[in-house]
N, C-alpha and C positions, 0 to 999 in steps of 0.2 A: 498144389502149388507149382509143381514142375510143368503141368499143362498150361498154366497161365503164362509162365515165363516163355515156354516154347511158342505159344500162340502170339504173344507180344513180339517176340523176335521174328517170327514169320511175317507178321504184318509190317514190321519195319523193313525187312528184307524185300518184301513185295513192293513197298513204296519206293525204295531205292532203285529197284530194277525198272519199275514202270514209270518212275518220275523223271525220265530223261528230258532233254531239251529239244527233241527232234520235231516237235509240232509247231514251233514258232517260225515266223517268216523273217528272213534276214535280207539285208541289202545285197544285191549282186551287181556285178558290172554289166550284166545283160538286161537288167530290169529297166523298163521304160519309166523314167521318173522326171520327164520333161526337162532334163538338164539341171535340175536343182541340186542333185547330189553329185559331187565330183569324187571319183575314186582316186585316192592318193597313195594307197599301199594295198597290195594283195599278194599273199603267198600261197594261195590255193586253199588254205584252211581258215585264215582270218583276214579281215580287211579293215582299212580305215577310210572313211569317207568324210567329206566336208560339205556342209550345207552352204551353197553359194550365196544365199541371201543373208544368212546370219553369221557365217564363219565358224559355227560350232562343229567340232569334230565328233564323229560317231564311230564306235568300234563294233564290228560285226564278226561273229564266229559262225562257221559253216553249220547250218541246221540248228542254230542255237539262239537266234534273235539278234537284236541290235540294242546298244545302250549308249548313252551320252558319256563321253570321256570327261572326267572332272579333275581339277587340280587339287592340291593339298588342302585348300580351304573349302572345297565343296562347290566351287563355281565351275560352270561349263568351260571346257578348254577351247579357246579361240585359236584358229589357225594362225600361225605367225605371219605377220604382214597384212592381215585382213583389216580393212577399214570399212566400217558399217556406213559411213557417210558417203562413201564412193557411189557415184551414179550407176545404177543398174539398168540394163536394157529392158 
């Protein structure tokens, strides 16, 4: 019985150690994205970008990937002052 518990704990520990978030791609200020993503905050570890076509904000963490920022109702967070009807070049 002790062997099963030790084996299960070692599997869980291995999953926690190897299951980091270092393999995902995140948005960076240096990335060529054709001007669609606008960097509005960066502290070297995390950043917030805005999609200039939709106004939706994205949170990006260094070496951890990118996700959509949502409000308390689960809707995508729209950058304040963004107007989707505004003419885009």
